[in-house]
C-alpha positions in Angstrom: -75.4 18.2 -30.2 -72.4 17.1 -27.9 -73.2 14.6 -25.1 -71.8 15.5 -21.9 -68.6 13.4 -21.0 -69.6 10.4 -18.4 -66.9 7.9 -17.4 -67.6 4.4 -16.5 -68.6 5.1 -12.9 -71.4 7.5 -14.1 -69.4 11.0 -13.3 -70.1 14.0 -15.2 -67.2 15.8 -17.2 -66.8 18.4 -14.3 -66.6 15.6 -11.7 -63.7 13.9 -13.8 -61.6 17.2 -14.3 -61.9 18.0 -10.5 -60.9 14.6 -9.8 -57.8 14.6 -12.1 -56.7 18.0 -10.6 -56.8 16.7 -7.0 -54.8 13.5 -8.2 -52.4 15.7 -9.7 -52.1 17.9 -6.5 -51.0 14.8 -4.4 -47.4 14.6 -3.4 -45.5 12.1 -5.4 -44.1 10.3 -2.4 -45.3 9.7 1.2 -44.0 12.6 3.6 -41.1 11.7 5.4 -41.2 10.7 9.1 -42.1 13.7 11.7 -38.8 13.0 13.3 -36.9 13.5 10.0 -34.7 10.6 10.8 -35.3 7.0 9.4 -32.3 5.1 8.8 -31.5 1.6 6.7 -28.7 -0.4 7.6 -26.8 -2.3 4.5 -23.8 -4.4 5.2 -21.4 -3.7 7.8 -18.2 -5.3 9.1 -19.1 -9.0 10.4 -19.9 -8.9 14.1 -22.3 -7.3 16.3 -21.5 -3.5 15.7 -24.5 -2.8 13.5 -27.1 -4.6 16.0 -25.8 -2.7 18.7 -25.6 0.6 17.0 -29.2 0.1 16.1 -30.1 -0.2 19.6 -28.3 2.6 21.0 -30.0 4.9 18.0 -33.4 3.6 18.6 -32.8 4.8 22.2 -32.6 8.4 20.8 -35.7 8.0 19.0 -34.3 7.3 15.6 -35.9 5.0 13.4 -33.7 2.0 12.2 -34.5 -0.8 9.4 -32.2 -3.3 7.8 -32.1 -5.0 4.7 -29.9 -8.6 4.8 -28.3 -9.3 1.5 -26.7 -12.6 2.3 -26.9 -15.3 5.2 -24.1 -13.7 7.0 -25.9 -10.5 7.5 -28.7 -12.4 9.3 -26.2 -13.9 11.8 -25.1 -10.4 12.5 -28.8 -9.2 12.9 -30.5 -11.4 15.2 -33.9 -9.8 14.9 -36.6 -9.5 12.2 -35.3 -7.6 9.0 -36.0 -7.2 5.3 -34.3 -10.0 3.2 -33.3 -9.4 -0.1 -33.0 -12.9 -2.0 -33.4 -11.7 -5.7 -30.9 -11.1 -8.6 -28.6 -8.4 -8.6 -30.2 -6.7 -11.5 -33.4 -6.7 -9.3 -31.6 -4.9 -6.6 -32.1 -1.2 -7.8 -35.8 -1.4 -7.8 -36.2 -3.4 -4.9 -34.0 -0.8 -2.9 -35.8 2.3 -4.3 -39.3 1.0 -3.1 -37.9 0.3 -0.1 -36.6 3.8 0.5 -40.1 5.1 -0.7 -42.2 2.8 1.4 -40.2 3.3 4.4 -39.6 6.9 4.0 -35.9 6.6 4.7 -33.7 9.5 5.2 -30.5 8.2 5.7 -28.4 5.0 4.9 -25.6 3.4 6.7 -23.2 1.1 5.0 -19.6 -0.4 5.5 -17.4 0.0 2.3 -18.7 2.2 -0.6 -17.3 0.3 -3.5 -19.1 -3.2 -3.0 -21.6 -3.6 -6.0 -24.8 -3.4 -4.0 -23.4 -0.5 -2.1 -22.3 1.4 -5.1 -26.1 0.9 -6.5 -27.6 1.7 -3.3 -25.7 5.2 -3.0 -26.5 6.1 -6.4 -30.3 5.3 -6.2 -30.3 7.0 -2.8 -28.9 10.1 -4.3 -31.8 10.5 -6.8 -33.9 10.9 -4.0 -31.4 13.3 -1.9 -31.1 10.6 0.7 -27.8 10.8 2.6 -25.4 8.1 2.8 -22.9 7.7 5.8 -20.1 5.4 4.8 -18.1 3.4 7.4 -15.0 2.1 6.7 -11.4 1.2 8.4 -9.8 4.3 9.8 -7.7 6.9 8.2 -5.9 6.9 11.3 -5.0 3.6 13.0 -5.5 2.2 15.4 -8.2 3.5 17.8 -10.1 5.0 14.9 -12.9 4.0 12.3 -14.0 6.6 9.2 -17.4 7.6 9.0 -18.0 10.0 6.2 -21.0 11.3 4.0 -21.4 10.0 0.6 -17.7 8.2 0.2 -14.4 7.6 1.9 -10.8 7.0 0.4 -10.8 8.1 -3.1 -14.4 9.2 -3.1 -14.0 11.3 0.2 -15.2 15.0 -0.3 -12.4 16.4 1.8 -10.5 19.2 -0.2 -6.9 18.1 -1.2 -5.7 21.9 -0.5 -3.1 22.6 2.0 -4.0 26.1 2.8 -7.7 24.8 3.4 -6.5 22.2 6.0 -4.3 25.0 7.8 -7.2 27.5 7.7 -9.9 24.7 9.2 -7.6 23.6 11.5 -6.9 27.0 13.2 -10.6 27.0 14.2 -10.4 23.7 15.9 -9.5 22.9 19.5 -6.2 20.8 19.9 -6.9 16.9 19.9 -7.6 15.8 23.3 -5.6 12.9 24.8 -7.6 9.6 24.6 -7.1 6.3 26.2 -5.9 3.6 23.5 -8.5 1.4 22.3 -8.0 -2.6 23.1 -7.7 -5.2 20.6 -7.9 -8.8 20.2 -7.1 -10.2 17.1 -8.9 -13.6 17.8 -12.0 -11.5 18.3 -11.7 -10.2 14.9 -11.0 -13.8 13.1 -14.0 -15.1 15.1 -16.4 -12.6 13.9 -15.5 -12.8 10.3 -15.3 -16.7 10.5 -18.9 -16.8 11.9 -20.1 -14.4 9.1 -18.5 -15.8 6.2 -19.3 -19.5 7.1 -22.7 -18.2 7.2 -22.6 -16.7 3.8 -21.0 -20.0 2.5 -23.6 -22.4 4.2 -26.7 -19.8 3.1 -26.7 -20.5 -0.4 -29.9 -22.0 -0.6 -31.5 -19.3 1.3 -29.9 -16.4 -0.7 -29.3 -18.5 -4.0 -28.1 -15.2 -6.1 -26.0 -13.7 -3.7 -22.3 -13.0 -5.1 -19.8 -11.8 -2.5 -17.6 -9.0 -3.0 -14.8 -10.6 -2.1 -12.2 -11.9 -4.6 -11.4 -15.0 -2.6 -13.6 -17.8 -1.6 -14.3 -17.8 2.2 -12.6 -21.4 2.4 -9.4 -20.6 0.6 -9.1 -17.5 2.9 -9.5 -20.0 6.1 -6.9 -22.1 4.6 -4.7 -19.1 4.1 -5.0 -18.2 7.8 -4.1 -21.9 8.8 -1.0 -21.6 6.6 0.0 -18.4 7.9 -0.3 -19.6 11.5 1.7 -22.5 10.8 4.6 -20.5 8.8 4.5 -17.5 11.0 7.4 -18.1 13.4 9.7 -19.0 10.9 8.7 -16.1 8.6 9.3 -13.7 11.7 12.7 -15.1 12.3 13.9 -14.5 8.6 12.6 -11.1 9.0 14.4 -10.5 12.2 17.5 -11.5 10.6 17.2 -9.2 7.6 16.4 -6.3 9.8 19.5 -6.8 11.9 21.5 -7.2 8.9 20.1 -3.8 7.7 20.4 -1.9 10.9 21.8 1.5 10.6 21.7 1.4 6.7 19.4 4.2 4.8 16.3 2.4 3.2 13.2 3.3 1.3 9.8 1.4 2.6 7.1 -0.2 0.4 4.4 -1.5 2.7 2.3 -4.0 0.7 -1.5 -3.6 0.6 -4.1 -6.4 0.0 -4.8 -7.0 -3.7 -8.4 -7.7 -3.0 -8.8 -4.4 -1.2 -10.8 -1.7 -3.0 -8.1 0.7 -2.4 -6.2 -1.2 -5.0 -9.1 -2.3 -7.0 -11.0 1.2 -7.4 -8.6 3.8 -6.2 -5.4 3.0 -8.1 -4.0 2.3 -11.4 -2.8 -1.0 -10.7 -5.1 -4.5 -11.2 -3.4 -6.0 -8.1 -0.5 -5.5 -5.8 2.0 -7.6 -7.4 1.6 -5.3 -10.5 2.0 -2.2 -8.2 5.2 -3.8 -6.6 6.6 -4.6 -10.0 6.2 -0.9 -11.0 7.9 0.1 -7.9 10.7 -2.1 -8.4 11.1 -1.2 -12.1 11.6 2.5 -11.0 13.9 1.7 -8.2 16.2 -0.2 -10.4 16.4 2.5 -12.9 16.3 5.6 -11.0 17.5 5.0 -7.3 20.8 5.7 -6.2 23.2 2.8 -6.4 23.8 2.8 -2.7 19.8 2.9 -1.9 18.0 -0.2 -0.3 14.4 -1.0 -0.8 12.5 -2.9 2.1 9.3 -4.4 1.0 6.8 -5.5 4.0 4.1 -7.9 3.6 0.7 -7.0 4.9 0.0 -8.4 8.2 -3.5 -9.4 7.2 -2.4 -11.2 3.9 -3.8 -14.7 4.3 -3.3 -15.6 0.4 -1.0 -18.2 -0.9 0.7 -15.8 -3.1 4.4 -16.3 -2.7 5.7 -12.7 -1.9 9.4 -13.6 -1.2 9.9 -15.5 -4.3 8.0 -12.9 -6.4 10.4 -10.0 -4.9 13.5 -12.3 -5.2 12.8 -13.1 -8.8 11.9 -9.4 -9.9 15.0 -8.0 -8.2 17.4 -10.4 -9.8 16.1 -9.7 -13.2 16.4 -6.3 -12.7 19.9 -6.5 -11.2 19.3 -5.2 -7.9 18.8 -8.4 -5.7 21.5 -7.4 -3.2 19.4 -4.0 -2.6 15.9 -5.3 -2.4 14.7 -7.2 0.6 11.4 -8.6 1.5 10.3 -9.0 5.1 7.2 -10.6 6.7 7.4 -8.8 10.2 8.8 -5.7 12.0 7.3 -2.9 13.6 5.8 -0.5 11.1 6.0 2.4 13.2 9.7 2.1 13.8 10.4 1.5 10.1 8.2 4.3 8.9 10.2 6.7 11.1 13.5 5.2 9.9 13.0 5.2 6.5 14.4 7.7 4.1 11.3 7.8 2.4 7.9 5.7 2.0 6.3 4.6 -1.2 2.6 3.7 -1.1 -0.4 3.0 -3.4 -2.9 4.7 -1.0 -2.1 2.7 2.2 -2.9 4.2 5.8 0.6 3.0 6.6 1.6 6.5 5.2 0.2 8.4 8.0 2.9 6.8 10.3 5.5 8.2 8.1 3.9 11.7 7.7 3.6 11.9 11.6 7.5 11.3 11.9 8.4 13.6 9.1 9.2 10.9 6.7 8.8 11.8 2.9 5.8 10.0 1.3 5.2 9.2 -2.4 1.5 8.0 -3.2 0.8 6.2 -6.4 -2.9 6.0 -5.9 -6.1 8.3 -4.9 -5.6 9.0 -1.0 -7.3 11.2 1.1 -3.8 12.3 2.2 -2.4 12.9 -1.0 -2.2 16.9 -0.6 0.4 19.0 -2.0 3.1 19.9 0.5 2.1 16.6 2.6 3.2 14.1 0.2 5.7 14.2 -2.7 4.5 16.4 -5.6 6.2 14.5 -8.5 6.8 11.2 -10.1 8.3 8.0 -8.2 11.4 8.1 -10.5 12.4 11.3 -9.0 11.3 10.5 -5.5 14.4 7.9 -5.0 16.9 11.1 -5.5 15.0 13.9 -3.9 12.5 12.8 -1.4 10.9 16.0 -0.1 9.6 15.6 3.4 6.2 17.3 4.5 5.7 20.8 5.2 6.1 21.5 9.0 2.7 21.5 10.9 0.7 20.3 7.8 0.3 16.8 9.1 -0.9 18.1 12.4 -3.5 20.3 10.5 -4.4 17.4 8.3 -4.9 15.3 11.2 -6.8 17.6 13.5 -9.4 18.2 10.7 -10.0 14.5 9.6 -10.4 13.4 13.3 -13.1 16.4 13.7 -14.5 15.7 10.2 -14.2 12.2 9.3 -13.4 10.0 12.3 -14.8 7.9 15.2 -13.3 6.4 18.1 -13.3 2.7 18.6 -12.6 -0.6 16.7 -13.9 -4.1 16.0 -11.5 -6.2 17.8 -12.8 -6.3 21.1 -15.9 -5.8 23.2 -14.5 -2.5 24.8 -13.8 -1.2 21.2 -16.9 -2.1 19.8 -18.8 -0.2 22.8 -16.5 2.9 22.2 -17.5 2.9 18.5 -21.3 2.4 19.0 -21.0 5.4 21.4 -18.9 7.6 19.2 -21.2 6.7 16.3 -24.4 7.3 18.0 -23.2 11.0 18.7 -22.1 11.5 15.3 -25.3 10.2 13.4 -28.1 11.3 16.1 -26.5 14.8 16.5 -27.8 17.5 14.0 -28.3 16.9 10.6 -25.1 17.4 8.0 -24.8 20.9 7.1 -24.6 20.2 3.2 -26.6 18.3 0.9 -25.3 15.3 -1.0 -24.1 17.5 -3.7 -21.8 19.5 -1.7 -18.1 19.2 -2.2 -17.0 18.2 1.4 -18.6 16.1 4.1 -18.9 18.0 7.3 -21.3 17.7 10.3 -22.9 20.3 12.1 -21.7 20.8 15.7 
């Protein structure tokens, strides 16, 4: 004779079965917040932007949480937050638990290629949580980029000229907007405050490793050296530009080797490798009367001697008299005057496209659209630099302003306030039309 099933609490078999059915019927995760919006902010640009943005969004009834990953984050977020002090291998579980316990619906972060952010985006996608990526603007100055799930090479915008023409025809003309003010010292001050705290906070965040390839101290020394030598560099550049005035030239604006645009979205390990690639192609395929002008990045604080690198490479390739390096000059004017511009994926290309100057792109870029940029190999660009299709850049600009950009900046109080207002309107409006699996990031109007 079979005995009835009894558990250690004395419950009968029927009671056990009913209890297990009830447990299986429970939802695996807590329900989302009633208003449907709960954000967690990860790392942002150095400065007060994200803290001010959180205040503005909370006034709209949106819940905003914060995770600090380093001591610099604590400096930029002067209120209570959740601190992650563990090893990087512990981050995925920590972050997933945070999402679940706080019933997060949206993530906001600056830079989608930072290791912590790459992991966070993928963990969030497993739960169907949206990631909003803030980045430097596709159009500069006066704009920042804000897209769903990824920017630059990860942007979900289609690279189809017909699509841009079609979408632009549905949008109103871009309104005239006053310029956004900028103060370079403000940007330096915010960055210095953040990275000094990162360096000093190694005891409170012992396992944190910065995403930046250069140590903060070396960057600071580099800025000091740049400040001391800037006047002489500008004078040399002015002399070279004066000697080249009226002569046709191609332009190569340099990018920062530590930028993820180079590290993640190009075939080159660093910018010297990209410059060497361009010089080889120029020497082998450019017309004998062509000139290449290589322009330094205005924010390059490294100790890499670009002038010597370019001079030696050009001499070895027997084109020393046709290749010139400058650390200065007005990029807008140079982009408009050039026979063509060669970029890896720099936003400088938009200045050339706006002026109708042909552009050849070597890496992944949101503007690398057939008909907008050169559709061929760099070797052929020197002799046949095809300009963008008429009207295509205007259509491209109208679409990205509507879909991907927010007005404002980081280099002044008024610029930050403008950016906070723009981002609040974008993030606190209606939910995105498409889910994270869509092929383009569009916001409902």
